[in-house]
VOBA-1610 file (N, C-alpha, C; in pm, whole numbers, padded with zeros to 5 digits, always signed):
BEGIN
Unk-04487+29975+03749Unk-04506+30117+03765Unk-04581+30142+03896Unk-04521+30226+03983Unk-04587+30255+04109Unk-04684+30373+04092Unk-04760+30401+04198Unk-04865+30503+04190Unk-04809+30642+04163Unk-04690+30669+04213Unk-04629+30800+04188Unk-04594+30815+04040Unk-04544+30707+03981Unk-04508+30709+03840Unk-04630+30734+03750Unk-04745+30681+03789Unk-04867+30700+03711Unk-04893+30849+03687Unk-04866+30929+03790Unk-04893+31072+03781Unk-04768+31155+03750Unk-04656+31088+03734Unk-04532+31159+03703Unk-04485+31249+03815Unk-04505+31204+03939Unk-04461+31282+04054Unk-04354+31205+04131Unk-04275+31279+04206Unk-04168+31220+04285Unk-04225+31130+04395Unk-04160+31016+04416Unk-04201+30925+04523Unk-04155+30983+04656Unk-04249+31042+04727Unk-04218+31101+04857Unk-04347+31116+04936Unk-04334+31152+05062Unk-04452+31170+05146Unk-04520+31303+05119Unk-04440+31409+05111Unk-04495+31544+05094Unk-04526+31569+04948Unk-04653+31552+04914Unk-04692+31572+04775Unk-04772+31701+04764Unk-04771+31755+04644Unk-04854+31872+04613Unk-04992+31818+04576Unk-05087+31830+04666Unk-05220+31772+04646Unk-05291+31831+04525Unk-05274+31960+04502Unk-05339+32023+04386Unk-05278+31970+04256Unk-05147+31953+04254Unk-05079+31898+04137Unk-05125+31755+04112Unk-05136+31675+04218Unk-05184+31538+04205Unk-05325+31537+04148Unk-05412+31621+04202Unk-05550+31625+04154Unk-05556+31666+04007Unk-05475+31763+03971Unk-05472+31810+03832Unk-05427+31699+03737Unk-05323+31628+03777Unk-05272+31518+03693Unk-05372+31403+03687Unk-05440+31379+03797Unk-05543+31276+03801Unk-05656+31309+03703Unk-05703+31432+03708Unk-05812+31474+03619Unk-05770+31467+03472Unk-05645+31505+03445Unk-05593+31493+03307Unk-05595+31348+03260Unk-05547+31259+03346Unk-05546+31116+03311Unk-05686+31063+03289Unk-05778+31101+03377Unk-05916+31053+03364Unk-05979+31104+03234Unk-05951+31227+03202Unk-06005+31283+03078Unk-05947+31210+02956Unk-05818+31184+02961Unk-05750+31119+02849Unk-05792+30973+02833Unk-05809+30902+02945Unk-05832+30756+02939Unk-05975+30714+02968Unk-06067+30809+02975Unk-06205+30769+03003Unk-06255+30679+02891Unk-06312+30564+02926Unk-06355+30466+02824Unk-06454+30522+02721Unk-06533+30621+02760Unk-06630+30679+02665Unk-06563+30753+02549Unk-06434+30779+02562Unk-06361+30848+02455Unk-06323+30754+02340Unk-06350+30626+02355Unk-06304+30528+02258Unk-06421+30449+02198Unk-06409+30421+02070Unk-06512+30346+01998Unk-06479+30197+02000Unk-06352+30165+01974Unk-06307+30026+01969Unk-06321+29961+02108Unk-06383+29843+02112Unk-06409+29774+02238Unk-06280+29744+02314Unk-06179+29697+02242Unk-06051+29665+02306Unk-05989+29791+02369Unk-05999+29903+02301Unk-05948+30030+02354Unk-06028+30075+02476Unk-06161+30054+02469Unk-06246+30087+02584Unk-06202+30010+02708Unk-06180+29879+02690Unk-06139+29793+02802Unk-06003+29836+02854Unk-05909+29856+02764Unk-05773+29896+02803Unk-05777+30027+02882Unk-05850+30125+02832Unk-05855+30254+02899Unk-05940+30251+03026Unk-06039+30164+03032Unk-06114+30147+03156Unk-06022+30094+03265Unk-05934+30001+03228Unk-05836+29949+03324Unk-05740+30059+03370Unk-05692+30139+03274Unk-05602+30249+03309Unk-05672+30350+03400Unk-05797+30380+03368Unk-05875+30474+03447Unk-05898+30420+03588Unk-05929+30293+03597Unk-05951+30228+03727Unk-05824+30229+03811Unk-05712+30198+03747Unk-05582+30197+03817Unk-05548+30338+03866Unk-05577+30438+03783Unk-05552+30578+03822Unk-05640+30616+03940Unk-05765+30567+03944Unk-05855+30592+04057Unk-05797+30538+04187Unk-05751+30415+04180Unk-05693+30350+04299Unk-05568+30426+04344Unk-05484+30461+04247Unk-05361+30534+04279Unk-05393+30669+04342Unk-05488+30739+04285Unk-05525+30871+04337Unk-05580+30862+04479Unk-05675+30771+04502Unk-05734+30760+04637Unk-05630+30717+04740Unk-05529+30645+04697Unk-05421+30607+04788Unk-05331+30725+04819Unk-05290+30797+04717Unk-05193+30905+04737Unk-05254+31030+04800Unk-05381+31056+04776Unk-05443+31178+04830Unk-05470+31166+04979Unk-05486+31043+05028Unk-05513+31017+05170Unk-05380+30995+05243Unk-05354+31075+05344Unk-05226+31071+05413Unk-05193+30933+05471Unk-05287+30872+05541Unk-05262+30741+05602Unk-05238+30634+05496Unk-05320+30635+05391Unk-05301+30537+05283Unk-05168+30559+05211Unk-05128+30686+05199Unk-05000+30716+05134Unk-04884+30662+05218Unk-04892+30676+05349Unk-04787+30621+05436Unk-04782+30469+05420Unk-04899+30403+05425Unk-04902+30258+05408Unk-04841+30218+05274Unk-04874+30291+05170Unk-04822+30258+05037Unk-04670+30276+05032Unk-04621+30384+05091Unk-04476+30406+05094Unk-04406+30295+05173Unk-04469+30249+05280Unk-04412+30138+05357Unk-04410+30010+05273Unk-04517+29987+05197Unk-04520+29870+05107Unk-04409+29879+05003Unk-04386+29999+04951Unk-04278+30016+04854Unk-04140+29989+04915Unk-04132+30003+05049Unk-04009+29972+05122Unk-04005+29824+05162Unk-04102+29746+05111Unk-04114+29603+05142Unk-04138+29575+05289Unk-04215+29663+05352Unk-04252+29645+05492Unk-04386+29574+05498Unk-04390+29466+05574Unk-04514+29392+05597Unk-04598+29472+05696Unk-04712+29521+05652Unk-04793+29608+05737Unk-04845+29536+05862Unk-04854+29405+05857Unk-04895+29330+05977Unk-04794+29349+06090Unk-04668+29371+06054Unk-04564+29388+06155Unk-04566+29526+06218Unk-04648+29616+06164Unk-04655+29751+06220Unk-04757+29762+06332Unk-04832+29657+06356Unk-04943+29665+06451Unk-04901+29670+06598Unk-04803+29595+06638Unk-04766+29587+06780Unk-04627+29645+06804Unk-04608+29769+06762Unk-04475+29827+06771Unk-04462+29934+06879Unk-04570+29967+06947Unk-04564+30071+07048Unk-04531+30011+07185Unk-04455+30087+07263Unk-04422+30039+07397Unk-04543+30057+07490Unk-04536+29993+07604Unk-04647+29990+07699Unk-04684+30131+07745Unk-04584+30213+07771Unk-04610+30349+07819Unk-04690+30429+07715Unk-04654+30419+07591Unk-04724+30490+07484Unk-04867+30438+07469Unk-04884+30306+07476Unk-05018+30248+07468Unk-05106+30291+07585Unk-05048+30298+07704Unk-05125+30343+07821Unk-05172+30487+07804Unk-05084+30572+07750Unk-05119+30712+07725Unk-05234+30722+07623Unk-05226+30642+07519Unk-05331+30641+07415Unk-05463+30593+07475Unk-05459+30483+07548Unk-05580+30429+07610Unk-05641+30527+07710Unk-05555+30595+07785Unk-05604+30694+07881Unk-05683+30803+07809Unk-05626+30856+07702Unk-05695+30962+07627Unk-05824+30911+07562Unk-05821+30788+07509Unk-05943+30733+07449Unk-06054+30718+07553Unk-06019+30667+07669Unk-06119+30650+07775Unk-06168+30785+07825Unk-06077+30881+07836Unk-06114+31014+07880Unk-06214+31077+07783Unk-06188+31065+07656Unk-06279+31118+07554Unk-06415+31050+07564Unk-06414+30919+07581Unk-06541+30845+07589Unk-06622+30882+07713Unk-06553+30915+07822Unk-06622+30941+07949Unk-06664+31087+07966Unk-06609+31178+07892Unk-06637+31320+07911Unk-06771+31361+07853Unk-06828+31462+07915Unk-06951+31522+07866Unk-06912+31650+07792Unk-06931+31655+07659Unk-06886+31771+07582Unk-06955+31902+07619Unk-07072+31894+07676Unk-07145+32017+07714Unk-07084+32081+07838Unk-07024+32000+07922Unk-06971+32050+08048Unk-06819+32066+08042Unk-06753+31972+07977Unk-06607+31968+07984Unk-06541+31998+07849Unk-06587+32103+07782Unk-06536+32133+07649Unk-06389+32174+07651Unk-06342+32236+07759Unk-06201+32274+07767Unk-06111+32150+07766Unk-06153+32046+07834Unk-06076+31921+07836Unk-06070+31862+07695Unk-06182+31867+07624Unk-06184+31818+07486Unk-06087+31898+07399Unk-06092+32029+07415Unk-06002+32113+07335Unk-05856+32087+07370Unk-05827+32064+07498Unk-05690+32033+07540Unk-05642+31902+07477Unk-05728+31801+07479Unk-05692+31672+07418Unk-05673+31689+07268Unk-05766+31760+07205Unk-05757+31782+07061Unk-05629+31856+07025Unk-05599+31963+07096Unk-05477+32039+07068Unk-05352+31956+07090Unk-05350+31880+07200Unk-05235+31794+07230Unk-05215+31692+07119Unk-05324+31627+07077Unk-05317+31522+06976Unk-05283+31580+06837Unk-05335+31697+06804Unk-05302+31757+06675Unk-05156+31800+06670Unk-05106+31852+06782Unk-04964+31889+06791Unk-04876+31764+06776Unk-04914+31658+06845Unk-04841+31533+06834Unk-04847+31479+06691Unk-04964+31489+06629Unk-04980+31441+06492Unk-04887+31516+06397Unk-04873+31646+06417Unk-04782+31724+06334Unk-04638+31677+06349Unk-04599+31645+06472Unk-04463+31594+06495Unk-04443+31457+06429Unk-04543+31372+06440Unk-04536+31239+06379Unk-04523+31252+06228Unk-04607+31335+06169Unk-04604+31354+06024Unk-04469+31411+05980Unk-04416+31503+06058Unk-04285+31561+06025Unk-04177+31453+06025Unk-04181+31364+06123Unk-04083+31256+06131Unk-04097+31160+06012Unk-04219+31121+05984Unk-04245+31030+05872Unk-04203+31095+05740Unk-04238+31221+05727Unk-04202+31296+05607Unk-04049+31304+05590Unk-03978+31327+05699Unk-03831+31336+05693Unk-03770+31209+05637Unk-03826+31096+05677Unk-03772+30970+05626Unk-03802+30953+05476Unk-03928+30965+05440Unk-03965+30937+05301Unk-03921+31045+05203Unk-03909+31169+05250Unk-03868+31277+05160Unk-03717+31295+05153Unk-03649+31273+05267Unk-03506+31302+05272Unk-03421+31187+05323Unk-03484+31073+05351Unk-03415+30954+05404Unk-03340+30986+05533Unk-03402+31068+05617Unk-03349+31100+05749Unk-03417+31009+05849Unk-03340+30939+05930Unk-03396+30848+06029Unk-03390+30705+05980Unk-03464+30619+06048Unk-03462+30477+06012Unk-03605+30425+05997Unk-03619+30321+05920Unk-03751+30267+05888Unk-03822+30211+06012Unk-03746+30159+06108Unk-03809+30105+06229Unk-03880+30215+06307Unk-03820+30334+06315Unk-03888+30443+06386Unk-04009+30490+06306Unk-04002+30487+06174Unk-04118+30523+06092Unk-04233+30427+06117Unk-04201+30299+06130Unk-04304+30198+06158Unk-04371+30227+06293Unk-04291+30259+06394Unk-04348+30292+06526Unk-04432+30420+06519Unk-04379+30520+06450Unk-04454+30645+06436Unk-04584+30623+06360Unk-04583+30535+06261Unk-04706+30510+06187Unk-04809+30441+06275Unk-04766+30350+06359Unk-04860+30286+06452Unk-04921+30391+06544Unk-04839+30481+06594Unk-04888+30588+06680Unk-04979+30683+06601Unk-04945+30710+06478Unk-05024+30795+06389Unk-05168+30742+06379Unk-05181+30612+06357Unk-05314+30553+06340Unk-05398+30568+06468Unk-05338+30544+06584Unk-05411+30561+06710Unk-05447+30708+06731Unk-05352+30793+06702Unk-05372+30936+06722Unk-05487+30988+06638Unk-05495+30943+06514Unk-05605+30982+06425Unk-05739+30939+06486Unk-05743+30819+06542Unk-05867+30770+06604Unk-05911+30860+06719Unk-05814+30902+06801Unk-05848+30989+06914Unk-05898+31123+06863Unk-05829+31180+06765Unk-05871+31309+06708Unk-06012+31298+06651Unk-06038+31191+06578Unk-06172+31172+06521Unk-06278+31157+06631Unk-06245+31082+06737Unk-06340+31065+06848Unk-06373+31199+06913Unk-06269+31280+06935Unk-06291+31411+06996Unk-06380+31496+06906Unk-06348+31500+06778Unk-06426+31583+06684Unk-06572+31536+06674Unk-06592+31406+06673Unk-06729+31354+06667Unk-06806+31389+06794Unk-06743+31363+06908Unk-06813+31386+07034Unk-06828+31535+07062Unk-06728+31611+07024Unk-06729+31756+07051Unk-06794+31831+06936Unk-06815+31762+06824Unk-06874+31821+06703Unk-06797+31942+06656Unk-06665+31926+06649Unk-06577+32035+06604Unk-06506+31999+06476
//
């Protein structure tokens, strides 16, 4: 049984987060070990509750959900690490260095430009990944490349937000 099955939701990228949370809370209420007197039932339901916790934290987090969907496609995540071309890596490194070198008090417009550019790119990446997992549009190799870019892009966005405090 995969994580989507635990909550009775369709295996896809675009999930209804509120529905997932609602189903998670229902499961936790139903299987909480304190609801049972028998020791064997306590253990069984503690395991179910623990498994539901892991499933929920995986599916609610976008990056973890992508990784999990790739695993379900039998993709070795180690092979996703070096999939970007040199030009894309240079662009990523340039933005990372730029963020590290900028003074947020003086150059806030540059920070906002980087943040806007990266958020726009992130939306395009997510749309591409979503198209594959939700509608089987595209190919898994491009999803793997987009996921590698997604991870770098998230790091840049986080760096900008931390340094710019936005």
